[in-house]
C-alpha positions in Angstrom: 47.0 100.1 117.3 48.9 102.3 114.9 50.6 100.7 112.0 54.2 101.3 111.2 54.9 104.0 108.6 56.0 102.7 105.2 59.8 102.6 104.9 62.1 102.7 102.0 63.7 99.4 101.1 67.2 98.8 102.3 69.8 96.7 100.5 70.0 93.2 101.9 73.4 91.6 102.1 73.7 88.6 99.8 75.3 86.5 102.6 72.1 86.7 104.6 69.9 85.5 101.8 72.3 82.6 101.0 72.2 81.3 104.6 68.4 81.7 104.9 68.7 83.4 108.2 65.5 85.4 108.0 62.8 87.0 105.8 63.3 90.3 104.0 60.8 92.3 106.2 62.8 91.7 109.4 66.1 92.3 107.5 64.9 95.7 106.2 63.7 96.9 109.6 67.0 95.9 111.2 69.0 97.5 108.3 67.2 100.8 108.9 68.8 100.8 112.3 72.1 100.3 110.7 72.7 96.5 111.3 73.1 93.5 109.0 71.4 90.2 110.0 74.0 88.0 111.7 71.9 85.7 114.0 69.4 83.1 112.9 65.7 84.1 113.2 63.9 81.1 114.5 61.8 82.3 117.4 58.0 82.7 117.0 55.9 85.1 119.0 55.0 82.4 121.5 58.6 81.4 121.8 59.8 85.0 122.4 57.1 85.2 125.1 58.4 81.9 126.5 61.9 83.3 126.9 60.7 86.0 129.3 58.1 83.8 131.0 60.7 81.1 131.5 63.3 83.5 133.0 60.6 84.8 135.4 59.9 81.2 136.4 57.0 82.3 138.5 56.8 79.6 141.2 60.6 79.3 141.8 60.9 83.1 141.7 58.2 83.4 144.3 59.9 80.8 146.3 63.2 82.7 146.1 61.6 86.0 147.2 59.3 85.0 150.0 61.9 86.4 152.4 61.1 89.9 151.1 57.3 89.7 151.4 56.6 87.3 154.3 57.7 89.8 157.0 54.7 91.9 156.1 52.4 89.0 156.6 50.0 87.3 154.2 48.2 90.5 153.3 51.4 92.3 152.5 52.7 89.4 150.5 49.5 89.1 148.4 48.5 92.8 147.9 52.1 93.9 147.7 52.5 91.6 144.7 49.4 92.8 143.0 50.1 96.6 143.4 53.7 96.4 142.4 53.1 94.0 139.5 50.5 96.4 138.0 53.0 99.2 138.1 55.7 97.0 136.6 53.3 96.2 133.8 53.3 99.9 132.8 57.0 99.6 132.3 56.4 96.6 130.0 53.9 98.6 128.0 56.3 101.6 127.7 59.1 99.2 126.6 56.8 97.4 124.2 56.1 100.6 122.3 59.8 101.2 121.7 60.5 97.5 121.0 58.0 97.4 118.2 59.3 100.5 116.5 63.0 99.6 117.0 63.6 95.9 117.5 67.3 95.3 118.0 69.3 93.1 120.4 70.9 96.1 122.0 67.5 97.7 122.6 67.9 99.7 125.8 71.1 101.4 125.1 70.2 101.8 121.4 67.0 103.5 122.3 68.8 105.8 124.7 71.2 106.9 122.0 68.4 107.4 119.6 66.2 109.6 121.8 68.7 111.4 124.0 69.8 115.0 123.3 73.0 115.3 121.3 75.1 116.3 124.3 74.1 113.3 126.3 73.4 110.5 123.9 76.9 108.8 124.0 77.4 108.9 127.7 73.9 107.9 128.6 73.9 105.1 126.0 77.3 103.9 127.5 75.9 104.0 131.0 72.7 102.1 130.1 74.6 99.5 128.2 76.9 98.7 131.1 74.0 98.8 133.6 72.0 96.4 131.6 74.9 94.1 131.0 76.0 93.9 134.6 72.3 93.7 135.7 71.9 90.6 133.6 75.2 89.2 135.0 73.9 89.8 138.5 70.7 88.0 137.5 72.6 85.0 136.2 74.6 84.8 139.4 71.5 85.1 141.5 69.6 82.4 139.6 72.4 79.8 139.8 73.2 80.7 143.4 69.5 80.2 144.3 69.5 77.0 142.3 72.5 75.7 144.3 70.7 76.5 147.6 67.5 74.7 146.4 69.5 71.6 145.5 71.2 71.6 148.8 67.9 72.3 150.6 66.6 69.1 149.1 69.7 67.3 150.6 68.8 68.9 154.0 65.2 67.8 153.7 66.3 64.2 152.8 68.5 64.2 156.0 65.7 65.6 158.1 67.3 69.0 158.5 70.5 67.5 160.1 72.9 68.7 157.5 73.8 72.1 156.1 76.1 73.0 153.2 79.4 74.8 153.7 80.2 77.9 151.6 82.7 75.9 149.6 80.1 73.3 148.7 77.6 76.1 147.7 80.3 77.7 145.5 81.3 74.4 143.9 77.6 73.6 143.0 77.2 77.2 141.7 80.2 77.1 139.5 79.2 73.7 138.1 75.7 75.0 137.2 77.2 78.1 135.5 79.3 75.8 133.3 76.5 73.5 132.5 74.2 76.4 131.5 76.9 77.6 129.2 77.4 74.3 127.5 73.6 73.8 127.1 73.2 77.4 125.8 75.8 76.8 123.1 75.0 73.3 121.9 71.2 73.3 122.1 70.8 76.3 119.8 69.1 74.3 117.2 66.3 73.2 119.6 66.3 76.2 121.9 63.0 77.5 120.6 61.4 74.1 121.3 63.0 74.2 124.8 61.4 77.6 125.4 58.0 76.2 124.3 58.5 73.3 126.8 59.2 76.0 129.5 55.7 77.4 129.1 54.1 74.0 129.8 56.3 73.1 132.8 55.8 76.5 134.3 52.0 76.4 133.9 52.1 72.8 135.2 53.9 73.7 138.5 51.5 76.6 139.0 48.4 74.4 138.6 50.0 71.7 140.7 50.9 74.1 143.5 47.4 75.7 143.5 45.7 72.3 143.7 48.2 70.2 145.8 48.9 72.6 148.6 45.3 73.0 149.8 44.4 69.3 149.1 47.5 68.2 151.0 46.8 70.5 153.9 43.3 69.3 154.3 44.3 65.6 153.8 46.8 65.9 156.7 44.0 67.1 159.0 44.8 70.8 159.1 42.4 73.6 158.1 43.1 76.3 155.6 43.6 79.8 156.7 40.4 81.9 156.2 40.1 84.7 153.7 40.3 87.3 156.4 43.8 86.0 157.2 44.9 85.7 153.6 43.8 89.2 152.5 43.6 91.0 155.8 46.2 89.9 158.2 49.3 92.1 158.4 52.4 91.2 160.3 55.6 93.2 160.8 58.7 91.1 161.4 61.0 94.1 160.8 61.8 97.1 162.9 60.4 99.4 160.2 56.9 101.0 160.8 54.2 98.6 159.6 53.3 100.7 156.6 56.9 100.8 155.3 57.2 97.0 155.9 54.2 96.6 153.6 55.9 98.8 151.0 59.1 96.7 151.2 57.1 93.7 150.2 57.1 95.2 146.7 60.6 93.9 146.5 59.3 90.4 145.9 57.6 91.2 142.5 60.5 93.6 141.7 62.9 90.7 141.9 60.5 88.2 140.3 59.1 90.2 137.4 62.4 91.5 136.2 63.4 89.9 132.9 60.8 90.9 130.3 63.6 92.9 128.6 65.0 89.5 127.6 62.4 89.7 124.8 64.2 92.8 123.5 67.6 91.1 123.5 66.1 88.3 121.3 64.8 90.8 118.8 67.3 89.8 116.0 66.3 86.2 116.3 62.5 86.8 116.4 60.3 86.2 113.4 58.2 89.3 112.7 60.1 91.1 115.5 58.0 94.3 115.4 55.0 92.2 116.7 56.6 89.3 118.5 58.8 91.3 120.8 56.2 93.7 122.2 53.7 90.9 122.6 56.3 88.8 124.4 56.9 91.6 126.8 53.3 92.4 127.7 52.2 88.7 127.8 55.0 87.8 130.2 54.5 90.8 132.5 50.7 90.4 132.5 50.8 86.6 133.2 53.2 87.2 136.1 50.8 89.8 137.6 47.7 87.6 137.5 49.2 84.1 138.1 51.5 85.4 140.9 48.5 86.8 142.8 46.8 83.5 142.5 49.8 81.4 143.7 50.5 83.7 146.6 46.8 83.6 147.7 47.0 79.8 147.8 50.3 79.9 149.7 48.9 82.3 152.2 45.9 80.0 152.7 48.1 77.0 153.3 51.1 78.3 155.2 51.6 78.1 159.0 49.7 81.0 160.6 52.9 81.7 162.6 54.8 83.6 159.8 58.1 83.6 161.7 58.1 79.7 161.8 58.1 79.8 158.0 60.7 82.6 157.5 63.1 80.8 159.9 62.8 77.4 158.3 65.5 74.8 159.2 65.5 73.9 155.5 66.9 77.4 154.5 64.0 78.0 152.1 60.5 79.2 153.3 58.9 77.6 150.3 60.4 74.3 151.2 58.9 74.6 154.6 55.4 75.5 153.1 55.6 72.4 150.9 56.8 70.3 153.8 53.9 71.5 156.1 51.3 70.7 153.5 52.6 67.7 151.7 55.1 66.0 154.0 58.7 65.0 153.3 58.1 63.1 150.0 55.7 65.7 148.7 58.1 68.5 149.5 61.0 66.7 147.8 58.8 66.1 144.8 57.8 69.7 144.3 61.3 71.0 145.1 62.6 68.7 142.4 60.3 70.2 139.9 61.2 73.7 141.0 64.9 72.8 140.6 64.2 71.7 137.0 62.4 75.0 136.3 65.1 77.0 138.0 67.7 75.3 135.8 65.6 76.3 132.7 65.5 79.9 134.0 69.3 80.0 134.1 69.4 78.5 130.6 67.1 81.1 129.1 68.8 83.9 131.0 72.3 83.0 129.7 70.9 83.0 126.1 69.3 86.4 126.5 72.3 87.9 128.4 74.7 86.7 125.8 72.7 88.6 123.1 73.1 91.8 125.1 76.9 91.2 125.5 77.2 90.4 121.8 75.2 93.5 120.7 77.2 95.8 123.0 80.4 94.3 121.7 79.2 94.8 118.1 79.0 98.5 118.9 82.5 98.5 120.4 81.6 99.3 124.0 83.0 96.3 125.9 86.7 95.4 126.5 87.8 92.9 123.8 84.7 93.8 121.7 86.2 92.5 118.5 86.6 89.1 120.1 83.2 88.9 121.8 81.2 90.2 118.8 82.0 87.1 116.8 79.1 84.8 115.8 79.9 81.2 115.3 78.5 79.8 112.1 79.5 76.3 113.1 77.2 76.3 116.1 74.1 77.5 114.4 74.9 81.3 114.5 75.4 81.4 118.3 77.5 84.2 120.0 79.7 81.5 121.6 82.4 83.8 122.7 79.9 86.1 124.4 78.5 83.1 126.4 82.1 82.1 127.3 82.8 85.6 128.6 79.7 85.6 130.7 80.7 82.3 132.3 84.1 83.6 133.3 82.7 86.8 134.9 80.0 84.9 136.8 82.5 82.3 138.1 84.8 85.1 139.3 81.9 87.1 140.8 80.6 84.0 142.5 83.7 83.8 144.6 81.8 86.1 147.0 79.8 82.9 148.0 82.9 81.8 149.8 82.7 84.7 152.2 79.1 84.5 153.3 75.5 84.9 152.1 75.6 88.6 152.8 78.5 89.1 150.4 76.8 87.0 147.7 73.5 88.8 148.0 75.4 92.2 147.7 76.6 91.1 144.3 73.1 89.8 143.2 71.7 93.3 144.1 73.2 94.4 140.8 70.2 92.9 139.1 67.4 95.3 140.4 69.2 98.6 140.6 71.2 98.3 137.4 68.2 97.1 135.3 65.9 99.8 136.7 68.5 102.4 135.5 68.7 100.6 132.2 64.9 100.4 131.7 64.1 103.9 133.0 66.7 105.9 131.1 65.5 105.3 127.5 61.9 105.8 128.6 62.8 109.1 130.2 64.8 110.2 127.2 61.9 109.5 125.0 59.6 111.6 127.2 62.1 114.5 127.2 63.6 114.5 123.7 61.7 112.0 121.7 58.3 113.6 120.9 59.3 114.1 117.2 61.8 111.2 117.0 59.5 108.4 118.0 57.7 106.7 115.1 55.2 104.0 116.3 55.6 100.4 115.3 53.0 97.7 114.8 52.3 97.7 118.6 51.4 101.1 120.0 49.4 102.2 123.0 48.3 105.4 121.2 47.2 108.4 123.2 48.0 106.6 126.4 51.7 106.0 125.4 53.2 109.1 127.1 51.1 108.9 130.3 52.0 105.2 130.6 55.7 106.1 130.0 55.5 108.8 132.7 54.0 106.3 135.3 56.7 103.8 134.3 59.5 106.3 134.9 58.0 107.4 138.3 57.7 103.7 139.4 61.2 102.9 138.3 62.6 105.8 140.2 60.7 104.7 143.3 61.7 101.1 142.8 65.4 102.1 142.5 65.3 103.9 145.8 63.3 101.0 147.4 65.9 98.5 146.4 68.5 100.3 148.5 66.6 100.0 151.8 67.7 97.4 154.4 64.9 94.9 154.6 65.1 94.3 158.4 65.0 97.8 159.8 66.6 101.2 160.0 69.5 100.2 162.1 70.9 97.1 160.3 73.9 95.1 161.4 76.7 94.3 158.9 74.9 91.0 158.1 71.6 92.7 157.5 72.9 95.7 155.6 71.7 96.3 152.1 74.8 96.9 150.0 73.0 97.7 146.8 74.2 101.4 146.8 77.8 100.3 147.3 77.9 97.6 144.6 75.8 99.6 142.0 77.5 102.8 142.9 80.9 101.2 142.2 79.6 99.9 138.9 78.2 103.2 137.7 81.2 105.2 138.8 83.6 102.6 137.3 81.7 102.7 134.0 81.7 106.5 133.9 85.4 106.7 134.8 86.2 104.2 132.0 84.1 106.3 129.6 85.8 109.6 130.6 89.3 108.3 130.5 89.1 106.0 127.5 85.8 105.2 125.9 84.7 108.7 125.0 87.6 108.8 122.5 86.2 105.9 120.5 82.7 105.0 121.6 80.3 106.7 119.2 77.1 104.8 120.0 75.5 102.3 117.6 77.8 101.4 114.7 76.7 101.0 111.1 77.4 97.4 109.9 75.4 97.6 106.7 75.3 99.7 103.6 71.9 101.4 103.2 70.1 104.3 101.6 69.1 105.6 105.0 68.7 104.5 108.6 67.1 105.6 111.8 70.4 106.4 113.3 71.1 108.9 110.6 68.5 111.3 111.9 69.7 111.3 115.4 73.4 110.5 115.3 74.6 113.2 113.0 78.3 113.5 113.1 78.7 110.2 114.9 77.2 108.3 112.0 79.3 110.1 109.5 82.5 109.5 111.5 81.6 105.8 111.8 80.9 105.5 108.0 84.2 107.3 107.3 86.0 104.7 109.5 84.2 102.0 107.6 85.3 103.3 104.3 82.0 105.0 103.3 81.8 108.4 101.8 
């Protein structure tokens, strides 16, 4: 892999040295992008990987997305995961190339501004920043809504399926979980890296336990495992789409599950040796999800009820709960669901940490309403963006009110995650392909001659995945309850963001802002008049 070109030293603010926030190498690289060090660097390479791996939470994520893949049968579930996850891995590689060269918390919108043509850099950067921010918010809502359903599913199992939660109960549990995640995210900052390390072990433990316990429990209860021909060759179609398209729609399971490796990017300004830690965190997390997910789904397919519809229409409200119940009985199912709940909680905790860094970075560049308020970093709480976390909580609790309507309304909101993030991921990669041939300077991680072909495949996949995310999963003539509202919700977000930009933000949003004095910076070469204007406002000549 190519090494980073030598760079001129950049002045380091005395305040950073005095607080011991980081080492000079990371400070200088960040300063070349125009930013001073404000957060505390305390995450090792393994812990950066742990953030993304924890947010993916492989087994609970698979449990949450079985409804996307099971309609295609076991073969669609297993092979759909493998095919899509390999393509998603190319996105991780393309992102890792840029993350190594330019590791900053605002990553995606910063890269877009850096690579895009002069006419488009501000508007595209603005769109990507809002898409990424709202995609992360949609992810937070989705994680805690799913966690509330998992908690209430355990209550249903304990009562032998004779109880179901009302919408008000679901929302109450959801709002409580959001608040608890916020408090934990703020006050566990000192031990958060250790929590992330723990997340690796508990996620690996549930994978190993699931892979061993499901087949052993199935056999112990006197049932036989499904043969390999069923696991890898049996195709169902519980939709009204053609069978081939039903198989393609099973890609939505890995699209939903392997969707947060960009969290490594948002932790860039807290990573030790970020030029190496961030890209490795991205590719390790995406690669592990590909391989381990295929293994877990193969075991699930071998142990599930051969009648797929019996699992998809479980009385417990969760297909995975039914699979555990069939193989392990009531106590075993409750035990495993309890562990999944713990992991799902840790997913939400890691996600609110990563999302708050995106909100903080975007506020630092003046793009969000009340940016001066949300860009504040609390030195009393170990250099945490406390106000950004508080803002996220308020938005999530308000958005979560859709839970009070019905599950369809709630799922419409949560569709923000896939489509918005795919726009946010694909735009900087596309900008690099179109305009960035001379602007891209490799970092410590670089895929070399394969870099542009990989980026091309990644853009094509993201475009396809974006379109796929807008299809109704049940068939071409959906009812109001089965309709996919992704285009409505995301269309509103994109139109609203662009309207806000045209009417107001274009007058003051200039892209990444300079927050440090330096002899030169990467933004100088691509921002031109914008940087000079920003420096003039900051009192620089």
